N, C-alpha and C positions, 0 to 999 in steps of 0.2 A: 504494500500500500504506500503510495506516495504521500509525502508530507507537505505538498505544495499549498494545501488549504489549512494547514495546521495553525493553531492560534499563534500569533506573532506579536512581538513588542519591538519597537524601534528604540535602540539605545542611542541617545543623542551623543554626538561627539564631544560636547562640552560638559557632559555629566561626569561627576567624580565617582570613581570606583576605588576600592581599597584592597590592599593585600598586605599580609604580614609574611616576611621572609627572613631567612638568615641574613645577618648583617653583611657577610662576605659574598652574598649573591644578589642579583637583581630580581625584581618581581616578574620579569618577562620570560618565564620558562613555559614551554608548551609540551606537556606530557603526552606522549603518544605510545607508551609502552604497555599500557593497561594498568598502571599503578593508580590512575585517577578514575573516578566514577564516569566521567563523560569523555574519556579519551577515545577518539575515533580510530581505534586500532586497525592497523593494516592499510592506512590511507596515505601515509607520509605526512599527515596532519596531526597536530596535537591540540591540547586544550590548556589554556592559561586560566587558572582559577582565581577569581576576584569576588568581591562582595559589594553590595550597594551601600553598606554602612561599615564603619570600622569594627563595630561589635561583631558583625557577621564574619569579617576576616579573622577576628580573634577565635571565634567558635570553630571555624573551619580548620584552623591550625592546631589549637590545643585540644579540641574535641572533648573526650571524657577524662582527660588528665586534669583532675580538679585541684591537685596540689602541685605547684610549680616552684622551682627555685628562682630566685631573683635573677640569676645568671641566665636561665632558660629564656626569660623575657628580655633581658638586657642584650643578649646575643642576636636579637631580631630587630628588624626595622619595620615601620609602618609606611607603606607606599601609598601615595595618592596618584591616581592615573586618570588622565583625560585622553581619550583616543584621538580626538581631532577630526573624526568623521563618523557619521552615523553607521550603526551596525544593526542588521535585522536578526533578531533572536527568536528561536523557537521557545515559546513560553509554556513550560509544563506546569506552571502555577495557575493557569487558566482552567476554569471548570469545563470549558469546551474541549479540552484535551482528552476528556473521557471518550469522546466520539471516535478517537483514534486508539482506544484501548489503554491510554495512559492513566495510571493511578498514582497516588502519593508514593507508593512503594518504589517507583522508578528512581526517585531521588533519595530514598531512605533505606533500601534493603542492604544487607551485608554483601550480597553478590553483585558484581559490576557488569556481568555479561549482557543483561538486557539493556542497561543504561548505555553501555558502549555501542551496542547494536543500534540503539536509537540515535546516538551521536553520529554514527556513520550515515544513517538515513537522513538526519537533519542536514548534514554537510552536503550530501548528494542532492538534496532538495534546495540548495542555495542559501541556507541559513549561515550566518557568521558566528553563531554560538547558541547557547542554551541558557535560559533563565530558569532557576530552580529554587526550591526552599532549601535553606541550610539545614542539613540533616540533624545536627545536634542541638537545634533550637526546638524544644518540644512545643512551644507556642506557635511555631511556623510563621513568625513575623519577620524573619531575616531572610534576605534573598541573596543567592549566589549567582555569579555569571561565569560560565565556561566559554571563553572566547576561542575560536579556532584560528590556527596559524601553523606555519611550518614547524614540524616537530623538532624539539630540542632547542638548544641555544638560549642565550640571554639577549637576543637581538631585540632592539626596540624599533617599532615601526616609525618611519620618518615623521608622521604627523602626531605621534603620541607625546604627551607631556607627563613626565613622571618625577615626583619629588619624594625623597626618603627622609624620614626623621625617626628618632628613637620612639619606641612605643610610649605614648603619653600616659602620665600617671592617672589622668581622669578616665582613660579607657580601662586601665587596670581596675580602678575603683568601680566602674560600671559593670565589668565582668564579675567582680566579687559580689556586688549588690544584687544583680539580676540572676546570676547563675550559680553563685556559691564558690567560684574559683578562689583559691588562696595562693598568694605569692609570698613565699617565705624569704626573709632577708638572709643574705650570706653571712655566715658567722665571722 
């Protein structure tokens, strides 16, 4: 079944997206080896995982690791990304996705095979990525974006604007207050 009529959302090029990554790496990595939920495996294309809010990026990175060392957080950076051009996303958060057999489990199950097959179909149907619910947010109020691009590398597209900064203290406090994460100081 083609996804040409699948629910879509246009990600505006001036919209800020967020990623948390190791300090010694950039945020612009496109996973295509099957390690990521929406990796379009076998296509030469990968997925770069970002979030619509900094808290979504936090939850995507730290997941169920509820007690973190201060070093684990300090060794990472928060990136703010603006793509510079619009991208058409397959929106699996839309209720209309059910018409295509898509349920919430596509973005939440422990097995990635169905999600990766969907990513291949979305890519073949001309989508530039996928909008999904961040799996580890039980309230399903945080959204992730899996952008498609050439697999591997830390190449930044010429139109993208990326700024990196240390993970801010207010984000740590928000993660602690809303989810119960604890960041323990270094002795």
